[in-house]
N, CA, C and O of each residue as an XYZ file, in Angstrom:
276
protein
N       0.809     -1.189      0.000
C       0.000      0.000      0.000
C       0.859      1.263      0.000
O       0.545      2.230     -0.694
N       1.920      1.253      0.763
C       2.804      2.410      0.806
C       3.475      2.617     -0.543
O       3.675      3.750     -0.980
N       3.819      1.520     -1.194
C       4.453      1.604     -2.515
C       3.496      2.247     -3.516
O       3.906      3.072     -4.333
N       2.226      1.869     -3.450
C       1.232      2.452     -4.357
C       1.069      3.949     -4.112
O       0.913      4.724     -5.056
N       1.105      4.349     -2.860
C       0.963      5.757     -2.520
C       2.163      6.564     -3.020
O       1.996      7.671     -3.530
N       3.340      6.027     -2.878
C       4.550      6.706     -3.368
C       4.520      6.797     -4.891
O       4.867      7.830     -5.464
N       4.106      5.716     -5.542
C       4.019      5.716     -7.000
C       2.998      6.754     -7.486
O       3.247      7.468     -8.458
N       1.860      6.832     -6.811
C       0.848      7.838     -7.158
C       1.399      9.245     -6.970
O       1.173     10.121     -7.804
N       2.113      9.457     -5.888
C       2.721     10.764     -5.618
C       3.704     11.153     -6.721
O       3.708     12.301     -7.165
N       4.515     10.233     -7.155
C       5.488     10.503     -8.221
C       4.770     10.822     -9.531
O       5.134     11.773    -10.223
N       3.757     10.037     -9.870
C       3.012     10.306    -11.110
C       2.319     11.661    -11.061
O       2.277     12.367    -12.068
N       1.784     12.030     -9.922
C       1.133     13.338     -9.792
C       2.145     14.473     -9.972
O       1.825     15.501    -10.570
N       3.353     14.291     -9.462
C       4.391     15.309     -9.656
C       4.766     15.427    -11.135
O       4.960     16.531    -11.645
N       4.866     14.300    -11.809
C       5.203     14.328    -13.245
C       4.103     15.034    -14.028
O       4.399     15.866    -14.885
N       2.848     14.720    -13.750
C       1.725     15.350    -14.450
C       1.663     16.844    -14.138
O       1.445     17.655    -15.038
N       1.852     17.214    -12.876
C       1.819     18.623    -12.492
C       2.956     19.403    -13.155
O       2.762     20.540    -13.587
N       4.112     18.808    -13.234
C       5.249     19.467    -13.888
C       4.953     19.706    -15.363
O       5.228     20.785    -15.887
N       4.400     18.718    -16.022
C       4.061     18.866    -17.442
C       2.948     19.889    -17.639
O       2.949     20.614    -18.634
N       2.008     19.958    -16.716
C       0.878     20.876    -16.858
C       1.293     22.328    -16.631
O       0.795     23.224    -17.313
N       2.185     22.568    -15.698
C       2.545     23.943    -15.351
C       3.830     24.425    -16.007
O       4.221     25.574    -15.802
N       4.492     23.591    -16.782
C       5.724     24.014    -17.455
C       5.488     25.176    -18.420
O       6.297     26.103    -18.426
N       4.423     25.184    -19.241
C       4.212     26.341    -20.122
C       3.993     27.646    -19.358
O       4.462     28.700    -19.788
N       3.289     27.584    -18.239
C       3.078     28.775    -17.422
C       4.398     29.276    -16.851
O       4.661     30.478    -16.855
N       5.213     28.376    -16.370
C       6.517     28.752    -15.824
C       7.397     29.364    -16.912
O       8.108     30.334    -16.654
N       7.358     28.813    -18.115
C       8.147     29.360    -19.214
C       7.670     30.761    -19.584
O       8.486     31.647    -19.837
N       6.335     30.971    -19.618
C       5.805     32.285    -19.937
C       6.214     33.311    -18.885
O       6.603     34.427    -19.229
N       6.131     32.948    -17.616
C       6.537     33.861    -16.551
C       8.017     34.174    -16.671
O       8.419     35.323    -16.492
N       8.827     33.181    -16.969
C      10.261     33.395    -17.152
C      10.526     34.378    -18.293
O      11.328     35.300    -18.141
N       9.854     34.188    -19.445
C      10.054     35.077    -20.582
C       9.505     36.467    -20.293
O      10.088     37.459    -20.730
N       8.397     36.559    -19.565
C       7.776     37.839    -19.259
C       8.687     38.688    -18.381
O       8.787     39.898    -18.584
N       9.340     38.079    -17.425
C      10.211     38.824    -16.523
C      11.587     39.063    -17.120
O      12.366     39.850    -16.582
N      11.892     38.409    -18.204
C      13.236     38.501    -18.785
C      13.463     39.815    -19.526
O      14.555     40.374    -19.432
N      12.483     40.326    -20.253
C      12.703     41.489    -21.118
C      11.763     42.643    -20.769
O      10.996     43.098    -21.618
N      11.820     43.107    -19.542
C      11.070     44.278    -19.105
C       9.581     44.193    -19.399
O       9.001     45.156    -19.901
N       8.963     43.091    -19.108
C       7.523     42.968    -19.286
C       7.086     42.691    -20.699
O       5.897     42.788    -20.999
N       7.999     42.353    -21.572
C       7.649     42.019    -22.951
C       7.991     40.549    -23.180
O       9.144     40.225    -23.461
N       7.007     39.656    -23.066
C       7.322     38.228    -23.085
C       7.883     37.742    -24.401
O       8.594     36.737    -24.417
N       7.597     38.406    -25.502
C       8.077     37.929    -26.795
C       9.025     38.920    -27.443
O       9.197     38.901    -28.662
N       9.648     39.792    -26.648
C      10.601     40.746    -27.178
C       9.901     41.897    -27.874
O       8.725     42.165    -27.627
N      10.620     42.563    -28.730
C      10.060     43.682    -29.485
C       9.238     43.143    -30.640
O       9.764     42.462    -31.520
N       7.978     43.440    -30.637
C       7.107     43.024    -31.727
C       6.482     44.245    -32.360
O       6.299     45.276    -31.713
N       6.156     44.116    -33.639
C       5.523     45.225    -34.347
C       4.052     45.295    -33.974
O       3.428     44.271    -33.697
N       3.495     46.508    -33.966
C       2.051     46.599    -33.741
C       1.300     45.873    -34.848
O       1.763     45.796    -35.986
N       0.145     45.349    -34.499
C      -0.624     44.560    -35.460
C      -1.035     45.407    -36.651
O      -1.566     46.505    -36.489
N      -0.791     44.897    -37.835
C      -1.224     45.559    -39.051
C      -0.153     46.365    -39.750
O      -0.377     46.843    -40.862
N       1.014     46.531    -39.127
C       2.065     47.324    -39.762
C       2.868     46.555    -40.797
O       3.408     47.148    -41.730
N       2.949     45.275    -40.644
C       3.729     44.494    -41.589
C       2.786     43.725    -42.519
O       1.716     43.286    -42.096
N       3.184     43.562    -43.785
C       2.318     42.818    -44.715
C       2.238     41.343    -44.316
O       3.210     40.750    -43.848
N       1.070     40.782    -44.515
C       0.862     39.393    -44.156
C      -0.029     38.743    -45.203
O      -1.030     39.326    -45.621
N       0.324     37.563    -45.619
C      -0.462     36.835    -46.609
C      -1.867     36.551    -46.085
O      -2.842     36.661    -46.827
N      -1.969     36.191    -44.822
C      -3.275     35.886    -44.244
C      -4.145     37.146    -44.210
O      -5.330     37.092    -44.538
N      -3.554     38.282    -43.810
C      -4.322     39.529    -43.782
C      -4.781     39.922    -45.179
O      -5.917     40.363    -45.356
N      -3.917     39.769    -46.165
C      -4.281     40.118    -47.539
C      -5.404     39.220    -48.057
O      -6.332     39.700    -48.707
N      -5.322     37.925    -47.774
C      -6.382     36.997    -48.197
C      -7.709     37.348    -47.523
O      -8.764     37.301    -48.156
N      -7.652     37.698    -46.246
C      -8.878     38.059    -45.533
C      -9.474     39.338    -46.105
O     -10.688     39.430    -46.286
N      -8.630     40.324    -46.390
C      -9.120     41.579    -46.977
C      -9.724     41.338    -48.351
O     -10.761     41.912    -48.681
N      -9.087     40.495    -49.153
C      -9.623     40.176    -50.477
C     -10.972     39.462    -50.369
O     -11.886     39.743    -51.144
N     -11.096     38.549    -49.421
C     -12.363     37.836    -49.240
C     -13.470     38.797    -48.795
O     -14.603     38.709    -49.269
N     -13.136     39.712    -47.884
C     -14.124     40.689    -47.421
C     -14.554     41.594    -48.562
O     -15.742     41.867    -48.732
N     -13.588     42.059    -49.344
C     -13.923     42.909    -50.495
C     -14.781     42.155    -51.512
O     -15.700     42.729    -52.095
N     -14.483     40.878    -51.723
C     -15.254     40.066    -52.665
C     -16.711     39.952    -52.199
O     -17.637     40.136    -52.989
N     -16.902     39.651    -50.926
C     -18.273     39.510    -50.408
C     -19.003     40.846    -50.369
O     -20.216     40.896    -50.576
N     -18.276     41.926    -50.106
C     -18.893     43.249    -50.159
C     -19.359     43.546    -51.576
O     -20.433     44.112    -51.777
N     -18.550     43.162    -52.559
C     -18.919     43.351    -53.946
C     -20.138     42.544    -54.321
O     -21.006     43.029    -55.047
N     -20.216     41.300    -53.830
C     -21.388     40.476    -54.108
C     -22.656     41.069    -53.487
O     -23.721     41.063    -54.103
N     -22.529     41.569    -52.287
C     -23.692     42.156    -51.620
C     -24.108     43.477    -52.275
O     -25.294     43.805    -52.309
N     -23.134     44.236    -52.795
C     -23.462     45.516    -53.411
C     -24.167     45.321    -54.750
O     -24.953     46.177    -55.158
N     -23.900     44.206    -55.445
C     -24.525     43.946    -56.730
C     -25.997     43.586    -56.584
O     -26.779     43.767    -57.518
N     -26.376     43.076    -55.417
C     -27.763     42.622    -55.232
C     -28.686     43.763    -55.011
O     -29.888     43.560    -54.838
């Protein structure tokens, strides 16, 4: 019975470590560079992006379809 309890304790520590590792990494990165977890990043929309262009084209296409009706 004691062996089972120790084994359960070890497995719980392994699971807890795996579950909280991403949080610990984020906190580490957040405190590393003056409150900027991912370093210097550009404000959203300043750099060209294929996904943004495709989304804008799709929106313009649907606006055109709705305007024709």
